[in-house]
N, C-alpha and C positions, 0 to 999 in steps of 0.2 A: 247873451243868452243863445244867440244863433250859433255862435262858435261852440258853445257847450253842447248844443243839440247835435252838432256834427260828430261829437265823440261817440255817440251811441248809434249812429246811422251806418249801415253797411255800404260804404262807398269805395272801398279799396279792393282791388283784385290783384292777387299775387300770381295766380295761375292762369288768368285770362278767362276763367270759367265762372268761378263763384266769387262773391264779394263778401267782405268782412269789415269790421270797424277798424278805425285807425289804430286804436290801442291793441286790438288783437293782431293786426297785421305787423305792427312794430314788435310785439312779443314773439311772433312767429319768425320774423326775420332775425332777431337776436338769437333765438333758439337754434335756427339753421346755421348761423354764423358760429355759434358755440360748437355745434356738431362738426363743422368743417375744421375748425381749429383743433379740436380734440383728435380728429382723424389725422391731421398733419403731425401733431405731436406723437401720436402712436406710430405713424410711419417713420418719423425721425428716430424714435426709440428702437424700433426694429432694425433700422439701418445701422444704428450705432452698435447694437448687439451683433449683427452680422459682421461688421467691420472688426470688432474685437475678436470674434471667433476666427475670422480669416487671418488676422495678424498672429494670433496664437498658433494657428495651424502652420503658417509660413515659418514662424520662428522654430517650432518643434521639428519641422521638416528640414530646414537648413541646418539646424543643430550647431550653430556658431555660438560659442560662449566667448565673449570678449575678454574675460579674465584669463581664460586658458590661452587664448591667442596672444595676449600680452606677455604671459609667462613664457610661451614658446619663443616669441621674438627676443626676449631678454636672454634666453638660453642660447639662441642662435648667435646673438651678438657676442656673448661671452666665448662661445666656441670659435668664432672668427677672430677675436682678440687673442685667444690662446694659440691658434694656428699662426697668426702673425708673429707672435712672440717666439714660437719655435723656429720660424724662418729667420727671424732676426738673430737668434742665437746661432743657428747653423751658418749664416752669412759671416757672423763675427768669428766663429770657429774656423771656417775655411780661410778667412783673411789672415788669421793668426798662423795657420798652418803654412800658407803661402809665404808669409813673412819669414817664418822659421826656415823653410826650405831654401829661400833665397840667401839667407845669411850664412 
């Protein structure tokens, strides 16, 4: 009964000035904790939104499209192969001409 009587007595001080019951103090602490957690979640959401916006701005500013870059690389590779084939044919032609001239 003595313990039950403590439930309704103002014996807990959260701010060092006023006292309150154990039940009210516990409820107040849980409420404050909830406010702090909610504030943290809100800050995290804002940071995530800022990150997404910054990434989109960076991507739009740099203007690099990976599909276009890959297509250009393939085009350059084919151009290099064609130029190598032209040089190979020219070398073969000159070799044939030199053989003909020697004979």
